[in-house]
C-alpha positions in Angstrom: 4.6 -13.6 -4.6 4.7 -11.8 -7.9 1.1 -12.8 -8.8 -0.2 -11.4 -5.5 1.6 -8.1 -6.2 0.1 -7.9 -9.7 -3.4 -8.5 -8.3 -2.9 -5.8 -5.6 -1.6 -3.3 -8.1 -4.6 -3.9 -10.3 -6.9 -3.4 -7.3 -5.2 -0.1 -6.5 -5.8 1.0 -10.1 -9.5 0.1 -9.8 -9.8 1.9 -6.4 -8.1 5.1 -7.5 -10.8 5.8 -10.0 -13.5 5.6 -7.4 -14.2 7.9 -4.4 -11.8 7.0 -1.6 -13.1 4.8 1.1 -11.2 4.1 4.4 -11.0 0.3 3.8 -9.0 0.9 0.6 -6.0 1.8 2.8 -5.6 -1.9 3.6 -4.7 -2.6 0.0 -1.7 -0.2 0.1 -0.6 -1.8 3.4 -0.8 -5.2 1.9 0.9 -4.2 -1.3 3.8 -2.7 0.7 4.1 -5.9 2.7 4.3 -8.0 -0.4 6.9 -5.8 -1.9 8.9 -6.1 1.3 8.6 -9.9 1.4 10.0 -10.0 -2.2 12.9 -7.8 -1.2 11.7 -4.6 -2.8 11.9 -2.2 0.2 11.8 0.9 -1.9 8.6 -0.2 -3.6 7.1 -1.0 -0.3 7.8 2.5 1.0 6.4 4.0 -2.2 3.1 2.0 -1.8 2.8 3.1 1.9 3.5 6.7 1.0 0.9 6.7 -1.7 -1.6 5.2 0.7 -0.9 7.7 3.4 -1.3 10.5 0.9 -4.8 9.3 0.2 -5.6 8.1 3.7 -3.6 10.4 6.1 -5.3 9.1 9.2 -4.6 5.4 8.6 -2.7 4.1 11.6 -1.5 0.9 9.8 0.1 2.9 7.0 1.6 5.4 9.5 3.1 2.6 11.5 4.6 0.8 8.4 6.2 4.0 7.2 7.6 4.7 10.7 9.1 1.2 10.9 10.6 1.5 7.5 12.8 4.5 8.4 
């Protein structure tokens, strides 16, 4: 729930000060999923959009954004 979201947000902050690595895209996907589970669809989409901006070739993020529309 909320604690998971807080941990993922912290992880995103840590990752964004490092050079991007493809596996980091998973954190954005998971963060969006957690927001969605908590009923925050707008935040979920924002997380996925941020992730796709950094990782434009990530299929998971692309699929999540497409499904959210």
